[in-house]
C-alpha positions in Angstrom: 113.0 103.9 102.4 112.1 107.7 102.4 114.8 108.5 100.2 114.3 106.1 97.8 110.4 107.0 97.8 111.3 110.4 96.8 113.8 109.6 94.2 110.9 107.6 92.8 108.6 110.3 93.0 111.4 112.6 91.3 112.1 110.5 88.4 108.3 109.8 87.6 107.5 113.4 87.2 104.4 113.6 89.6 105.6 116.2 91.9 106.7 119.7 92.1 108.1 119.9 95.2 109.6 117.1 97.7 110.5 118.4 101.2 112.3 116.1 103.8 111.4 116.2 107.5 113.9 114.3 110.1 114.9 114.5 113.4 118.4 114.4 111.9 118.0 117.4 110.2 121.8 117.3 108.5 121.0 113.9 107.1 117.6 115.6 105.8 119.4 117.9 104.1 122.1 115.8 102.8 119.6 113.4 101.1 117.6 116.4 99.8 120.8 117.7 98.3 121.9 114.4 97.0 118.9 114.1 94.9 118.3 117.4 93.8 121.9 117.1 92.0 119.9 114.0 89.9 116.9 116.7 89.5 119.1 118.6 86.9 118.7 115.6 85.0 115.0 115.1 84.7 112.9 116.5 81.8 110.7 118.6 84.5 111.6 120.5 87.2 111.6 119.5 90.7 112.0 121.7 93.9 113.8 119.2 96.6 114.7 120.5 100.2 114.8 120.1 103.6 111.8 121.6 105.7 110.0 121.3 109.0 106.5 120.5 110.1 105.5 123.7 109.1 105.7 122.7 105.4 102.9 120.3 106.0 100.5 123.2 106.2 100.1 123.2 102.4 101.3 119.9 101.3 98.9 117.5 99.4 100.5 114.2 100.6 102.8 113.3 103.5 104.7 110.0 103.4 105.3 108.9 106.4 108.6 106.7 106.6 110.2 107.1 109.8 110.7 104.0 112.0 113.7 101.1 112.1 114.5 98.8 109.6 113.9 95.2 109.7 117.2 93.2 110.7 118.1 89.8 109.2 115.3 87.3 111.2 113.0 89.9 112.6 109.5 89.8 111.1 108.0 93.3 110.7 106.2 93.3 114.1 109.2 92.8 116.0 109.9 96.4 114.9 106.8 97.7 116.4 108.4 98.9 119.8 110.9 101.4 118.1 108.3 102.6 115.5 105.8 103.1 117.9 108.1 105.4 120.1 109.2 107.2 116.8 105.1 107.9 116.0 104.5 109.5 119.5 107.0 112.2 118.6 105.6 112.6 115.2 101.7 112.8 116.2 101.2 116.2 117.9 103.6 118.1 115.5 101.7 116.8 112.7 98.7 117.2 114.0 99.4 121.0 115.0 100.9 121.7 111.2 97.3 122.3 109.9 98.1 119.5 107.2 94.9 118.8 105.0 96.0 116.3 102.9 96.4 112.6 102.5 98.9 110.7 105.0 100.4 107.4 103.5 102.3 105.4 105.8 105.0 103.0 104.8 106.7 102.2 108.3 106.6 98.9 109.7 104.7 97.2 110.9 102.5 98.8 108.1 99.0 98.0 109.4 99.8 99.0 113.2 101.3 101.7 112.1 98.8 103.2 109.8 96.0 102.1 112.5 97.9 104.1 115.3 98.3 107.4 113.3 94.6 107.5 111.9 93.3 107.0 115.6 96.3 109.6 117.1 95.7 112.0 114.8 91.5 111.7 114.6 91.6 112.1 111.0 88.9 110.8 108.8 89.9 107.2 107.6 89.9 107.9 104.0 92.9 110.6 104.7 95.2 107.8 106.4 96.2 104.4 105.0 99.3 102.2 104.5 100.8 100.8 101.5 100.1 97.9 103.0 99.8 94.5 100.7 100.5 96.9 97.6 104.0 95.6 97.8 102.9 91.8 98.9 101.0 92.0 95.9 103.8 93.2 93.5 105.6 90.2 94.9 103.2 87.8 94.0 102.9 88.7 90.5 106.9 88.1 90.8 106.6 84.6 92.3 104.0 83.6 89.8 105.5 85.1 86.4 108.9 83.4 87.6 106.8 80.4 87.8 104.4 80.0 84.4 106.2 82.9 82.3 103.2 85.0 82.3 103.9 88.4 82.4 103.1 90.4 85.8 101.3 92.9 84.3 98.5 90.3 82.6 97.7 89.2 85.9 95.0 90.5 88.3 95.5 89.3 91.7 95.7 90.7 95.3 97.3 89.6 98.5 95.2 90.5 101.5 95.5 90.9 105.1 98.7 91.7 107.0 101.6 93.3 105.2 103.5 90.4 107.1 103.2 86.9 107.5 100.0 86.3 108.1 98.8 87.7 105.0 96.6 85.7 102.2 95.9 85.5 99.1 92.1 85.1 97.4 93.1 82.6 94.5 89.5 82.4 93.8 89.8 86.1 92.5 93.3 85.3 90.8 93.1 86.2 86.9 95.2 86.0 83.9 94.1 88.1 81.5 90.9 88.1 82.9 90.7 84.4 82.7 90.4 82.8 86.3 93.2 80.8 87.5 91.5 77.8 88.8 89.8 77.4 85.1 93.4 77.2 83.5 94.7 75.0 85.7 92.1 72.4 84.8 92.4 73.7 80.9 96.2 73.8 80.6 97.9 71.2 82.9 100.7 71.4 81.0 101.1 75.0 82.1 99.0 75.8 85.2 98.4 72.4 86.6 101.8 71.8 88.5 101.3 75.3 90.7 101.7 74.5 94.2 99.7 77.6 95.6 100.7 76.9 99.4 104.4 77.4 98.0 103.2 80.8 95.9 101.6 82.0 99.1 104.6 80.8 101.3 107.1 82.6 98.7 105.1 85.8 98.5 105.2 86.0 102.5 109.1 85.4 102.4 110.8 87.0 99.6 111.0 90.1 101.5 113.5 88.6 104.1 115.7 87.0 101.0 116.3 90.6 100.2 117.0 91.7 104.0 119.3 88.8 104.3 121.2 89.7 101.3 122.0 93.5 101.5 119.7 94.6 105.0 117.3 96.4 103.7 114.1 96.7 101.0 114.0 99.9 99.2 113.4 100.2 95.2 110.1 97.9 95.6 108.6 99.9 97.9 109.7 103.3 96.7 108.1 102.7 93.4 105.1 101.0 94.8 104.7 104.7 97.1 105.5 106.7 94.0 102.5 104.8 92.0 100.2 105.3 94.9 100.8 109.0 95.2 100.1 109.2 91.5 96.6 107.6 91.8 96.1 110.4 94.3 97.3 113.2 92.4 95.5 112.4 89.2 92.4 111.6 90.9 92.8 108.0 88.5 90.2 106.3 91.0 92.4 102.5 90.3 92.0 99.9 92.6 95.2 99.1 94.8 95.6 96.7 97.8 96.6 99.4 100.6 96.2 99.2 104.3 92.7 100.7 104.9 90.6 101.3 108.0 88.2 98.7 108.1 84.5 99.4 109.6 82.4 96.7 109.1 83.9 95.6 105.8 84.9 91.8 105.4 83.2 91.6 108.9 86.4 93.3 110.2 85.7 96.6 112.5 88.2 99.0 114.0 91.6 98.2 112.6 93.6 98.4 109.0 94.4 95.5 107.2 95.3 95.1 103.3 91.9 95.2 101.1 91.8 96.4 97.4 90.2 99.9 97.4 89.6 102.8 94.9 92.4 105.3 95.3 91.6 108.8 94.0 92.3 112.5 95.2 90.5 112.2 98.7 92.7 109.1 99.5 90.4 105.9 100.0 87.3 106.7 97.9 85.9 103.3 98.6 86.8 100.0 99.9 86.3 96.8 97.3 84.7 94.2 98.9 85.6 90.7 97.1 83.2 87.8 98.1 85.7 85.3 99.9 85.6 81.8 99.8 84.8 80.1 103.4 88.6 79.3 103.6 89.8 82.8 102.1 87.7 84.6 104.7 89.0 82.4 107.6 92.5 83.0 106.5 91.8 86.7 106.2 90.1 86.7 109.7 93.3 84.9 111.2 95.3 87.7 109.6 93.2 90.4 111.2 93.5 88.6 114.5 97.3 88.9 114.2 97.0 92.9 113.4 94.3 93.6 116.2 96.6 91.9 118.5 99.6 93.9 118.1 97.0 97.4 117.9 96.3 96.5 121.6 100.2 96.1 122.4 101.0 99.3 120.5 98.4 101.3 122.9 100.4 100.0 126.1 104.1 101.0 124.9 
């Protein structure tokens, strides 16, 4: 995933330097060299090279992609033991590097890893977050587009909670071109009336496994999501995106990371956006947070 994130960052032209850090130094050098070959065809210069933790000192953003990929049949939570083992080797060197920027975690299980890294680095919660349900939201839009035919860019919606099998969708805040989905389902039953929202949620949750079953990994979607998030930080966009944010009272949850919409700018999370969920939506969100909280507690025992 890290190499695809780097490639997406290079092609979008929002970075001047990308440094690969890996325990497998020859592989890091090879990945950097391979992408550097492509950089010569870009309309903008980009330095791409291998490095070490000392390079973090003046970095604006660190993307944490270390860990193990999911295998067919595994949930993201099944990767937790191996991923936490890797995080233990990373935390102290990262803390000691002098890094002052924003840390974005994409390693699975995304919410648990973001929470672990924030608590074990001791950094402010606005500086440490995960891609969370951004990829889930992209998949939600694709599922809806395939079902109805409306371009994904015209949809306003979020997947929330765990980046995983307990994620939820607040359909009360789902709109098409600004018009609420529930209104459209009543007004245009020939187009929207046949939508099975439970199936939309199920498909959104499981579509990633379809990709893993077919090619053993997901790469391009998360790479593009990450590059878009980096752009929001670099350009201080103040754009609302669903990220795995540290919750301290928002949505009635405290002491854990979960996917929620947030305003992203130069400082990382500038503000968490609290949607007014229905009672049923709040219940689903709380249940998802219970899953995350359980695995956060398990991670601390590893």
